[in-house]
Steps between C-alpha positions, in 0.01 A plus 500: 500500500514382136153345522367822658638702209343253261144610591507855357716392206259222415209746495699726269588199280134395476406855387773500231423143390124560487539821300730322258240224438216747463688732264631224274166318466346751256841544332505125432142501377570791265824347367342157444175615341637788290853393402512126563749256652827689462373818669332295771827316569686828540240617752533176694879528504481850650239383749762258636760777517274715714400211722872448568536873575208470746694226676796737532286685760558196724873517441477207260786467255531286188803338346447313175808309376476363149846442346360318196411667169178308446394543138175679434236323293560162668227351718607460862383303802616692800509268802532667840444444867213700649515709818239775460285688250790744476691241299288596205557873418884471472468195272268688267704823507855367474407238239248715320661452159392133519127577559464326835167320573377300802291208608269635771209374703162608363414696819755764396316562176246732662476765767857641488540817293768476232619155612180314410466688172850405396449136592182484293624691196880500503565140388526318834278210600260460793449148633261339744713309748197286590470378141819303434409385148376842400814661637726273296303572183522873570877472557539306174317771302697769684832329426419466131406870483824602672699282263331637189542864609855444626416645839617394848291305747579509870417195709543461875511124536472513879135581441478746787732751657747424774428710808847469646721475192551126533418332170217254459514187279435564134170376361615384160178433305447862394861551398511170307178604321666829404810323372302254287301778339786744444743310277694812403543644849805553718472442874624794710550416870469796734571510873316754715621600845350710780163598352333306782634768736249751364236290677704391800235645737205412284307741279507779759742633580722398211868426545734784432853518362481181294768456233329282239754325280447321168763287334448371146684177428636360176211426262445133430403346166256210560620342178822417677315257729360163408260506791309810605486372856878532516476858383242579766717346769806697393299822482359451848846437646643804327224733623503371857876475542520878473232582755650671804305441822619820664289685758 
């Protein structure tokens, strides 16, 4: 019965989601080209808000728990597990004061209204997964830019999303590259639960009634660790130990 109900709700969601992307694309263009970065960032933040409201059509709820007063103006490396594309809007919206940016595959840099424009112009980085050396250089440049601007960079070390909520091993090279090139950054571990349920049936119909939960953990200062590999190991354990494999 639930899956049957998901069909009409998914159609309604796609209409709302598509309209949101189409409406915000020219808004982003105007903000970026007329007023610059600050106005463009505000438009991107509100884009995420309305994407989340579109998901409410599916009965999706969001809980974002962040008990820590993370200082603004400090570069951050947000390390999270990855369950779906819907991990992204809440991270941008709820941590918007930190200017959240992403490492994305280059294929997302074109063809998607609003999303592709933001990835190209909003401060994120697009990498070619087939070019390992080029990707590392791009991540180095990205990390240095994030550090200088005192923004926040999100990295999903699993490399790809988990389709059933069960975490995949962390691929540490990208995270280590970020750490080495962001000497002033704090590491902020984040655990994400239940966003995989939005795609439990695949792309159509979408899953309904998911309660997507985010938990921000105690920020970690890399300067407290002699070896960055130890920091990565602790961060991975912290993120994964809070994943709830509930169906």
